[in-house]
C-alpha positions in Angstrom: -68.4 51.8 24.9 -66.4 52.8 21.8 -67.4 55.5 19.4 -68.1 52.9 16.7 -70.9 51.4 18.8 -72.8 54.6 18.5 -72.6 54.8 14.7 -75.7 52.7 13.9 -77.8 54.7 16.4 -76.5 58.0 14.9 -77.7 56.8 11.5 -81.1 55.8 12.9 -81.3 59.3 14.6 -80.7 60.9 11.1 -83.7 58.8 9.9 -85.8 60.3 12.7 -84.7 63.8 11.7 -85.6 63.1 8.0 -89.0 61.8 9.1 -89.9 64.8 11.3 -88.8 67.3 8.6 -90.7 65.3 5.9 -93.9 65.7 8.0 -93.2 69.4 8.5 -92.6 70.1 4.8 -95.5 67.9 3.6 -98.0 69.7 5.8 -96.6 73.1 4.6 -97.3 72.4 1.0 -93.8 71.3 0.0 -94.3 67.6 -0.7 -91.4 67.7 -3.2 -89.0 68.2 -0.3 -90.9 65.7 1.9 -90.5 63.1 -0.8 -86.7 63.4 -0.9 -86.5 63.4 2.9 -88.4 60.0 2.9 -85.9 58.7 0.4 -83.0 60.0 2.6 -84.7 58.4 5.7 -84.9 55.0 3.8 -81.2 55.3 3.0 -80.4 55.8 6.7 -82.8 53.0 7.6 -80.9 50.5 5.3 -77.5 51.8 6.4 -78.0 51.6 10.2 -78.7 47.9 10.1 -75.8 47.3 7.7 -73.5 49.3 10.0 -74.7 47.4 13.1 -73.9 44.1 11.4 -70.5 45.3 10.1 -69.4 46.8 13.4 -71.2 44.2 15.5 -72.8 47.1 17.3 -76.2 45.7 18.3 -78.2 47.1 21.2 -81.8 47.0 22.5 -81.9 50.8 22.4 -81.0 50.6 18.7 -83.9 48.2 18.0 -86.4 50.4 19.7 -85.0 53.6 18.2 -85.2 52.0 14.7 -89.0 51.3 15.2 -89.6 54.8 16.4 -87.7 56.2 13.4 -89.7 54.0 10.9 -93.0 55.1 12.4 -92.2 58.7 11.7 -90.4 58.4 8.4 -92.6 55.7 6.8 -95.8 56.1 8.7 -96.5 59.7 9.6 -94.6 61.3 6.7 -96.4 59.3 4.0 -99.7 60.0 5.7 -98.9 63.7 5.7 -98.0 63.6 2.0 -101.3 61.8 1.1 -103.2 64.3 3.3 -101.7 67.3 1.4 -102.3 65.6 -2.0 -106.0 65.1 -1.1 -106.2 68.7 0.0 -104.8 69.7 -3.4 -107.4 67.6 -5.2 -110.2 69.0 -3.2 -109.2 72.7 -3.4 -106.7 73.0 -6.3 -104.0 74.2 -3.9 -101.4 72.5 -1.7 -101.3 75.5 0.6 -105.0 75.9 1.5 -105.3 76.3 5.3 -106.8 73.3 6.9 -109.3 75.4 8.9 -110.6 77.1 5.7 -111.8 73.7 4.5 -115.4 72.5 4.9 -116.0 69.8 7.5 -116.2 67.0 4.9 -112.9 68.2 3.3 -111.3 68.3 6.8 -112.3 64.7 7.3 -111.0 63.6 4.0 -107.6 65.2 4.7 -107.4 63.6 8.1 -108.3 60.1 7.1 -104.8 59.2 5.6 -103.4 59.4 9.2 -105.1 56.1 10.0 -102.1 54.5 8.3 -99.9 55.7 11.2 -101.9 53.6 13.7 -101.5 50.5 11.4 -97.8 51.2 11.0 -97.4 51.5 14.8 -99.1 48.1 15.3 -96.9 46.6 12.6 -93.7 47.8 14.2 -94.8 46.7 17.7 -95.7 43.3 16.3 -92.4 43.0 14.6 -90.5 43.7 17.8 -92.1 40.8 19.7 -92.7 38.3 16.8 -89.9 35.7 16.8 -91.1 34.5 13.4 -89.7 37.5 11.6 -86.0 37.1 12.2 -85.1 36.5 8.5 -88.1 37.5 6.5 -91.3 39.5 7.2 -95.0 38.8 7.8 -96.8 41.7 6.2 -95.5 44.7 4.3 -92.8 46.7 6.0 -93.3 50.3 6.9 -90.1 51.1 4.9 -91.6 49.7 1.7 -94.8 51.6 2.4 -93.0 54.9 2.8 -90.8 54.4 -0.3 -93.9 53.5 -2.4 -95.7 56.7 -1.2 -92.7 58.9 -1.9 -92.1 57.4 -5.4 -95.8 57.6 -6.4 -96.1 61.2 -5.0 -93.0 62.2 -7.0 -94.7 60.9 -10.2 -97.9 62.7 -9.2 -96.3 66.1 -9.0 -94.1 65.5 -12.0 -96.9 64.4 -14.4 -100.3 65.1 -12.7 -102.0 64.5 -16.0 -101.2 60.8 -15.6 -103.2 60.7 -12.4 -106.6 62.1 -13.3 -108.0 58.8 -12.1 -106.5 59.2 -8.6 -109.4 60.8 -6.7 -109.4 61.2 -2.9 -111.5 58.0 -2.7 -108.9 56.1 -4.8 -106.2 57.4 -2.5 -108.1 56.3 0.6 -108.7 52.9 -0.9 -104.9 52.7 -1.5 -104.3 53.7 2.1 -106.7 51.0 3.4 -105.0 48.4 1.2 -101.5 49.3 2.5 -102.8 49.5 6.1 -104.1 45.9 5.8 -100.9 44.7 4.2 -98.9 46.2 7.1 -100.6 44.0 9.6 -101.3 41.0 7.4 -99.7 37.5 7.7 -98.5 37.5 4.1 -94.8 36.3 4.0 -92.5 38.9 2.4 -88.8 38.6 2.0 -86.6 41.2 3.7 -85.3 44.0 1.4 -82.1 44.4 3.5 -78.9 42.7 2.3 -77.0 40.9 5.0 -74.2 40.0 2.5 -73.7 40.3 -1.2 -73.8 36.5 -2.0 -76.1 35.6 -4.9 -77.3 32.4 -3.3 -78.6 34.3 -0.2 -80.0 37.2 -2.1 -81.6 36.0 -5.4 -84.9 37.7 -4.8 -83.3 40.9 -3.6 -80.9 41.1 -6.6 -83.9 40.4 -8.9 -85.9 43.2 -7.3 -82.8 45.5 -7.5 -82.4 44.8 -11.2 -86.1 45.5 -11.8 -85.8 48.7 -9.8 -83.0 49.9 -12.2 -85.0 49.0 -15.2 -88.2 50.7 -14.0 -86.3 53.8 -12.9 -84.6 54.1 -16.3 -88.0 53.8 -18.0 -90.2 55.8 -15.6 -87.8 57.8 -13.5 -88.1 58.0 -9.7 -91.8 57.0 -10.0 -90.6 53.6 -11.3 -89.7 52.7 -7.7 -93.5 52.6 -6.9 -93.9 50.0 -9.7 -91.2 47.9 -8.1 -92.8 48.0 -4.7 -96.1 47.0 -6.3 -94.4 44.1 -8.0 -92.9 43.1 -4.7 -96.4 43.1 -3.1 -98.1 41.2 -6.0 -95.4 38.5 -6.1 -95.6 38.0 -2.3 -99.4 37.9 -2.4 -99.5 35.5 -5.3 -97.0 33.1 -3.6 -99.0 33.2 -0.4 -102.3 32.6 -2.1 -101.1 29.5 -4.1 -99.0 28.2 -1.2 -95.5 28.7 -2.5 -92.9 29.3 0.3 
């Protein structure tokens, strides 16, 4: 096997590394670093598939490795970020030791990790579901991770904007995203297989909106784009538009 055949798996492995480090930093009160590691993981997640198509370097190992990477970077890492944010809201500090919390506070900080189980089910379902070769059924773990990273970035940048975001609101958000992960709502793939307008109208539109929102809101604008992506997909599904 030539060296180029290993390039996609190398990129996926870098996604794994980003995810593991994101979990580590999030649980050690540095969600700012964890956020950028999730974004880096997303970059590697997009580039490994592009590299595989460009180099025609497909493999069953690559497919399984990709799912494992996504579970860590876009399932476990976002859950760790939400857990640390909830701890901050309960105690006023990101660095409070978990075992110094009351029992109820410990439960609240552990609940975000239910999203990991839903992400695992979503990825396992995707690997065996032949209906999802072009587009998706349910929200992807990547979109979930990017949304979390972007919203958390805005939270630490301008916490005064998020006085409404109590632990209960965060848990409601986690429940919503967990349901979306395993739902049957059709959602177009965010990955470009080529750069032709005819094949990528929705993707280019979303990319344009991303640029606009980022200019207006900064990195946090990416969360608004993902929310738009979800709302549009849900609306089309509910009124029966394919």
